[in-house]
C-alpha positions in Angstrom: -13.4 -5.3 -3.3 -11.8 -7.2 -6.2 -13.9 -9.3 -8.6 -11.0 -11.6 -9.3 -10.3 -15.2 -8.6 -6.9 -16.5 -9.6 -6.6 -20.1 -10.9 -5.3 -22.4 -8.1 -2.8 -25.1 -8.6 -5.4 -27.8 -8.5 -7.4 -26.0 -11.2 -4.6 -26.1 -13.7 -4.6 -28.9 -16.3 -1.8 -31.3 -15.1 -0.6 -31.7 -18.8 -0.3 -27.9 -19.2 0.8 -27.0 -15.6 4.4 -25.6 -15.5 6.9 -27.3 -13.2 8.5 -25.2 -10.5 11.7 -24.9 -12.6 9.8 -23.7 -15.6 7.7 -21.3 -13.5 10.9 -19.7 -12.2 12.2 -18.9 -15.7 10.0 -15.8 -16.3 10.4 -14.7 -12.7 14.2 -14.8 -13.0 14.0 -13.0 -16.3 11.8 -10.2 -14.8 14.2 -9.7 -11.9 17.2 -9.7 -14.3 15.6 -7.1 -16.6 14.7 -4.8 -13.7 18.3 -5.1 -12.3 20.0 -4.5 -15.6 17.7 -1.7 -16.7 17.3 0.2 -13.5 20.6 -0.4 -11.8 23.1 -0.9 -14.6 21.6 1.6 -17.2 19.7 3.8 -14.8 16.5 3.6 -16.9 13.1 4.3 -15.6 11.2 1.1 -14.8 8.7 1.3 -17.7 10.8 -0.4 -20.4 12.5 -3.0 -18.2 9.0 -4.1 -17.3 8.1 -4.1 -21.0 11.0 -6.4 -21.6 9.6 -8.7 -18.9 6.2 -8.6 -20.6 7.7 -9.5 -24.0 9.8 -12.3 -22.6 7.0 -13.8 -20.5 4.5 -13.5 -23.3 6.8 -15.3 -25.8 7.7 -17.9 -23.2 4.1 -18.6 -22.3 3.0 -18.7 -26.0 5.8 -20.9 -27.4 7.0 -23.0 -24.4 3.8 -23.3 -22.3 1.4 -23.4 -25.3 -1.0 -20.6 -24.3 -2.8 -18.8 -27.0 -2.4 -15.1 -27.6 -6.0 -14.6 -26.6 -5.4 -16.3 -23.3 -2.4 -14.0 -22.7 -4.4 -10.9 -23.6 -7.2 -12.0 -21.3 -4.7 -12.4 -18.5 -3.3 -8.9 -19.0 -6.8 -7.5 -19.3 -8.1 -9.1 -16.1 -5.1 -7.8 -14.2 -5.6 -4.2 -15.5 -9.3 -4.4 -14.7 -8.5 -5.5 -11.2 -6.1 -2.5 -10.9 -8.3 0.0 -12.7 -9.6 1.7 -9.5 -6.0 2.0 -8.3 -4.9 3.7 -11.6 -7.9 6.1 -11.5 -7.1 7.0 -7.8 -3.5 7.8 -8.8 -4.7 10.2 -11.5 -7.3 11.8 -9.2 -4.9 12.2 -6.2 -2.4 14.1 -8.4 -5.2 16.5 -9.5 -6.4 16.8 -5.9 -3.0 17.8 -4.6 -2.7 20.5 -7.2 -6.2 21.9 -6.4 -5.6 21.8 -2.7 -2.3 23.7 -3.1 -4.1 26.3 -5.3 -7.0 26.5 -2.8 -4.6 27.2 0.1 -5.6 24.0 1.9 -2.2 22.4 2.0 -0.3 25.7 2.5 -2.6 26.5 5.5 -2.1 23.0 7.0 1.6 23.7 6.8 1.1 27.2 8.3 -0.7 26.0 11.4 1.3 22.8 11.7 4.5 24.8 12.0 2.9 26.7 15.0 1.6 23.6 16.8 4.4 21.0 16.3 8.0 20.9 17.3 10.8 18.8 15.8 11.1 16.5 18.9 7.4 15.4 18.8 6.7 15.8 15.1 7.4 12.2 14.0 5.4 10.3 16.6 2.6 12.9 16.3 2.6 12.4 12.6 2.3 8.6 12.9 -0.5 8.9 15.5 -2.5 11.5 13.6 -2.2 9.6 10.3 -3.4 6.4 12.1 -6.5 8.1 13.5 -7.4 9.6 10.2 -6.8 6.4 8.3 -8.9 4.4 10.7 -11.7 6.9 10.4 -11.7 7.0 6.5 -10.6 3.4 5.9 -8.0 4.3 3.4 -4.2 4.6 3.7 -4.0 6.1 0.2 -6.4 8.9 1.0 -4.6 9.7 4.2 -1.2 9.8 2.5 -2.5 11.7 -0.5 -4.0 14.5 1.6 -2.6 14.9 5.1 0.6 13.1 4.2 1.6 15.8 1.7 1.0 18.5 4.3 3.1 16.6 6.8 6.0 16.4 4.4 5.9 20.2 4.1 5.6 20.7 7.9 8.5 18.3 8.5 10.7 20.1 6.0 10.0 23.4 7.7 11.0 21.9 11.1 14.2 20.5 9.6 13.0 16.8 9.7 14.2 14.9 6.6 11.4 14.0 4.2 12.2 10.2 4.2 11.6 10.1 8.0 8.3 12.0 7.7 7.2 9.7 4.8 8.0 6.7 6.9 5.9 8.1 9.8 3.0 8.9 7.5 3.0 5.4 6.1 3.2 3.8 9.5 0.2 5.6 10.7 -1.7 5.3 7.4 -1.3 1.5 7.2 -1.8 0.8 10.9 -5.1 2.7 10.9 -6.2 1.1 7.6 -5.6 -2.4 9.0 -8.0 -1.8 11.9 -10.7 -0.1 9.9 -13.9 -1.9 8.9 -14.1 0.6 6.0 -10.9 -0.5 4.4 -11.1 -2.5 1.2 -8.0 -4.6 1.9 -9.3 -5.4 5.4 -12.6 -6.6 3.9 -10.8 -8.5 1.1 -8.5 -10.4 3.5 -11.6 -11.5 5.5 -13.5 -12.5 2.4 -10.8 -14.6 0.7 -10.2 -16.5 3.9 -13.9 -17.1 4.7 -13.5 -15.1 8.0 -16.0 -12.8 9.7 -14.8 -9.2 9.3 -14.8 -8.4 13.0 -13.1 -11.7 13.9 -10.4 -10.7 11.4 -10.0 -7.2 12.8 -9.9 -8.5 16.4 -7.2 -11.1 15.3 -5.1 -8.2 13.9 -5.4 -6.0 16.9 -2.6 -7.3 19.2 0.0 -7.6 16.5 -0.9 -4.2 15.1 -0.7 -2.6 18.5 2.7 -4.0 19.2 4.2 -3.1 15.8 2.6 0.4 15.9 3.6 1.0 19.5 7.2 0.0 18.8 7.2 2.3 15.7 6.0 5.3 17.7 8.7 4.7 20.3 11.3 4.6 17.5 10.0 7.8 16.0 10.1 9.5 19.4 13.8 8.5 19.7 14.5 9.5 16.1 12.7 12.8 16.7 15.1 13.8 19.4 17.9 13.9 16.9 16.1 14.4 13.6 15.2 18.1 13.5 17.6 19.6 16.0 17.2 23.3 16.8 15.1 25.2 14.3 17.1 28.3 13.2 15.7 31.5 14.7 13.1 33.1 12.4 12.9 30.1 10.1 9.3 29.2 10.9 8.2 32.8 10.8 9.9 33.2 7.4 8.2 30.1 6.0 4.8 31.3 7.4 5.4 34.7 5.9 6.1 33.3 2.5 2.8 31.2 2.7 0.7 34.1 4.0 2.1 36.4 1.4 1.0 34.1 -1.4 -2.2 32.4 -0.1 -5.2 33.6 1.9 -4.9 31.6 5.1 -8.4 31.1 6.4 -10.6 28.4 8.0 -12.6 28.4 4.7 -9.7 26.8 2.8 -10.3 23.6 4.8 -13.6 23.0 3.1 -12.1 20.4 0.6 -10.5 18.5 3.4 -13.6 18.4 5.6 -15.8 17.4 2.6 -13.4 14.6 1.5 -12.9 13.1 4.9 -16.6 13.5 5.7 -17.6 11.5 2.7 -15.0 8.9 3.5 -16.2 8.5 7.1 -19.8 8.3 5.8 -18.8 5.3 3.8 -18.3 6.7 0.3 -15.5 4.8 -1.5 -12.1 6.6 -2.0 -12.5 7.4 -5.7 -15.7 9.5 -5.5 -14.6 11.0 -2.2 -11.3 12.1 -3.7 -13.1 13.3 -6.8 -15.4 15.5 -4.7 -12.3 16.8 -3.1 -11.0 18.0 -6.5 -14.2 19.9 -7.3 -14.2 21.4 -3.8 -10.5 22.4 -4.2 -11.3 24.1 -7.5 -14.3 25.9 -6.0 -12.3 27.0 -2.9 -9.5 28.2 -5.2 -12.0 30.4 -7.1 -13.9 31.8 -4.1 -11.1 32.2 -1.5 -7.9 32.6 -3.5 -9.6 34.5 -6.5 -8.4 32.1 -9.1 -10.3 32.2 -12.4 -12.4 29.3 -13.6 -10.2 28.3 -16.5 -7.0 28.8 -14.4 -8.3 26.7 -11.6 -9.0 23.7 -13.9 -5.7 24.3 -15.7 -3.9 23.9 -12.3 -5.8 20.6 -11.7 -4.6 19.4 -15.1 -1.0 20.7 -15.2 -0.1 21.4 -11.5 1.3 24.3 -9.6 4.5 26.2 -9.6 4.1 28.9 -6.9 6.4 31.9 -6.5 6.4 32.7 -2.8 9.8 34.3 -2.7 11.3 31.4 -0.7 12.8 28.5 -2.6 12.0 25.8 0.1 8.3 26.7 0.1 8.2 26.8 -3.7 9.7 23.3 -3.9 7.3 22.0 -1.3 4.2 23.4 -2.9 5.1 22.5 -6.5 2.9 19.8 -7.9 2.4 18.0 -11.3 -1.4 17.8 -11.5 -3.4 15.2 -13.4 -0.9 15.0 -16.3 1.9 14.4 -13.8 0.3 11.1 -12.8 1.0 9.6 -16.3 4.6 8.6 -15.4 3.5 6.7 -12.3 0.4 5.2 -14.0 2.5 3.8 -17.0 4.7 1.9 -14.6 1.7 0.6 -12.7 0.1 -0.5 -16.0 3.2 -2.3 -17.1 3.6 -4.0 -13.8 0.0 -5.1 -13.7 0.2 -6.4 -17.2 3.2 -8.5 -16.3 1.5 -9.8 -13.2 -1.5 -10.8 -15.3 0.7 -12.8 -17.7 2.3 -14.6 -14.8 -1.1 -15.4 -13.3 -2.6 -16.7 -16.5 0.5 -18.8 -17.3 0.1 -20.5 -13.9 3.4 -19.2 -12.6 1.9 -17.6 -9.5 -0.3 -20.7 -8.7 2.7 -23.0 -9.0 4.9 -20.8 -6.9 2.2 -20.5 -4.1 1.7 -24.3 -4.2 5.4 -25.2 -3.8 5.8 -22.6 -1.0 2.8 -24.2 0.7 4.5 -27.6 0.6 7.3 -26.1 2.8 5.0 -25.8 5.8 5.2 -28.5 8.5 3.6 -26.7 11.4 2.2 -23.4 12.6 5.5 -21.6 12.6 6.5 -22.7 9.1 3.0 -22.1 7.8 3.1 -18.6 9.0 6.5 -18.1 7.4 5.2 -19.6 4.1 2.3 -17.1 4.2 4.6 -14.2 4.7 6.9 -15.3 1.9 3.9 -15.9 -0.4 2.4 -12.5 0.2 5.7 -10.6 -0.1 6.6 -12.5 -3.3 3.2 -11.7 -4.8 3.8 -8.0 -4.1 7.1 -8.3 -5.9 5.9 -10.4 -8.9 2.4 -9.1 -9.4 3.0 -5.5 -8.3 -0.5 -5.3 -6.6 -1.4 -5.6 -2.9 -4.7 -7.2 -3.8 -2.9 -10.1 -5.4 -0.7 -10.4 -2.3 -3.9 -11.0 -0.4 -6.0 -13.0 -2.9 -3.5 -15.6 -4.1 -2.1 -16.7 -0.7 -5.5 -16.3 0.9 -7.1 -18.8 -1.5 -4.1 -21.1 -2.0 -3.3 -21.7 1.7 -6.8 -22.0 3.1 -6.8 -25.8 3.2 -3.4 -25.9 4.9 -4.6 -23.7 7.7 -7.7 -25.9 8.0 -5.6 -29.1 8.1 -3.5 -27.6 10.9 -6.6 -27.1 13.0 -6.3 -23.3 12.8 -9.1 -20.8 12.7 -9.4 -18.9 9.5 -8.6 -15.5 11.2 -5.0 -16.7 11.5 -4.8 -16.8 7.7 -6.6 -13.5 7.2 -4.3 -11.8 9.7 -1.3 -13.2 8.0 -2.0 -12.2 4.5 -2.9 -8.6 5.5 0.0 -8.2 8.0 2.5 -9.4 5.3 0.8 -8.4 2.1 -0.9 -5.0 2.6 1.8 -3.5 4.8 4.7 -4.5 2.5 3.2 -3.3 -0.7 4.7 0.2 -0.1 8.2 -1.3 0.2 8.3 -2.6 -3.4 9.3 0.3 -5.8 7.3 -1.0 -8.8 4.2 -2.1 -7.0 1.1 0.0 -7.0 1.6 0.8 -3.3 5.2 1.8 -3.7 4.6 3.8 -6.8 1.6 5.7 -5.3 3.4 6.5 -2.0 6.6 7.6 -3.7 4.9 9.7 -6.2 2.4 11.3 -3.8 4.9 12.1 -1.1 7.7 12.9 -3.6 10.1 10.6 -1.7 11.7 7.6 -3.4 10.6 4.2 -2.1 14.1 3.0 -1.1 14.6 6.4 0.7 11.6 6.1 3.0 11.8 2.3 3.4 14.3 2.3 6.4 11.9 4.6 8.3 8.7 2.8 7.4 8.9 1.0 10.7 5.4 -0.5 10.7 5.9 -2.1 7.3 9.2 -3.7 8.5 7.9 -4.8 12.0 4.5 -6.1 11.1 5.7 -9.2 9.3 8.3 -9.8 12.0 5.7 -9.7 14.8 3.6 -12.1 12.7 6.5 -14.5 12.4 7.0 -14.3 16.2 3.4 -15.2 16.7 3.8 -18.3 14.6 7.0 -19.4 16.5 5.7 -18.7 20.0 2.0 -19.5 19.5 1.0 -16.1 20.9 -2.5 -15.1 19.6 -2.7 -18.3 17.5 -6.3 -19.5 17.5 -7.1 -23.2 17.1 -10.4 -24.4 15.9 -10.3 -27.5 18.2 -8.5 -25.7 21.0 -5.5 -28.0 20.7 -2.2 -26.5 21.9 0.8 -26.0 19.7 3.9 -28.0 20.6 7.4 -26.5 20.7 7.9 -26.9 16.9 4.7 -25.0 16.2 2.6 -28.1 15.1 -0.9 -29.0 16.3 -1.5 -32.0 18.5 -4.7 -34.1 18.1 -6.1 -37.2 19.7 -5.4 -40.3 17.7 -9.1 -41.0 17.6 -9.9 -37.6 16.2 -10.6 -37.7 12.4 -8.8 -35.3 10.1 -11.0 -32.3 9.2 -12.5 -32.2 5.8 -10.6 -29.8 3.5 -12.3 -26.6 2.4 -12.9 -26.4 -1.3 -11.9 -23.1 -3.0 -14.8 -20.7 -2.6 -16.7 -22.9 -0.2 -18.2 -21.2 3.0 
């Protein structure tokens, strides 16, 4: 959960509150810097984001009148909110390296190549990832462990890595959305004042449709993706693995321990940390790696020499230090998001988006737009849930809608699309962990693309829309009430 409450539009001093035009200035500057730096000059995202931090800080200080201390506090609050995310990034990089060294990931690839075929690989990957993610309640844990192995298996079967990454993310986020152990699922329920299981039940139909369509698309894609595996290719890959690592059931100890702790309810960070220690121990006991060498691998990564270039590339990892590149981008993006929040930019944007709603259909669209824009601007999926969830609560109440409509909307459009934004924490983590660029896997991340679309169709058709007063929705998506019926009292922010 996130101990963070953004300032809402009503909480901003009217004399200091930026207008919509003023609020759009730092947003436009940020997008311009990213386009110029990344597209025109092919720079990494760090310094274009730093340019945005500099511009936004100066704009907020000298045009909006905020003090330097207020701006520092905004950046600090955002970084504190994302601290667990940053730590998980570091730990997962160390975990991947230790699991390669222990033989866990190589053995998963070894057995996976025996059990799976190119035609069924993609739908099977999505389904298996969904089951694991539901059980452990974490899309990131699923992608950072099994997802890495699936990338290796898919490459061995001739399936392009972006397709495999898309299937991994589809399963990981679909399972995460339905899991009562997921932090984003709990957060979406909390900020909208919704019972957790009412929230999960409200998401079930849309998730099932989006995931079912995704699996069908992967099945169709799988018929053409891998083609025929060259004779002897799988045996050659397995031979390279077996010649370098001890392939044994014992090497799955780190995986069993990590998932066991997650299923038991241990949060992702300590569960993944235990997986690192288990990986080091397994590497020492099963693979014969020395104590110092095993921890050096956790720190600096792996560069195996199996005699087969494909396998060497798949099992190369960067270790703890390799996470620094990703983490610096995440820190810059979080800092920029914190400045935008403290300056009132996010609150003003959410308020004016809310004013566009005139009925259920438009309110659903506004929620989607709000959540996606927060992912782009604040670079953090928690913000994409918290800001729209708190800003739009009154509008849902005024429309006579149950709160689970809002909780479903912010998660279906916020959590799932985080991995589609290259500089957001979700996009950075998935691209770095799976070693596939965000824009490369995005066209194959079907669940992330379909989930907001299904949500919008719900708003337009009225399917699965729950009304507090049981009033039906008219053709335009608005709620009808008796003229004698009083308007509901608005819900104050934070009120149960």
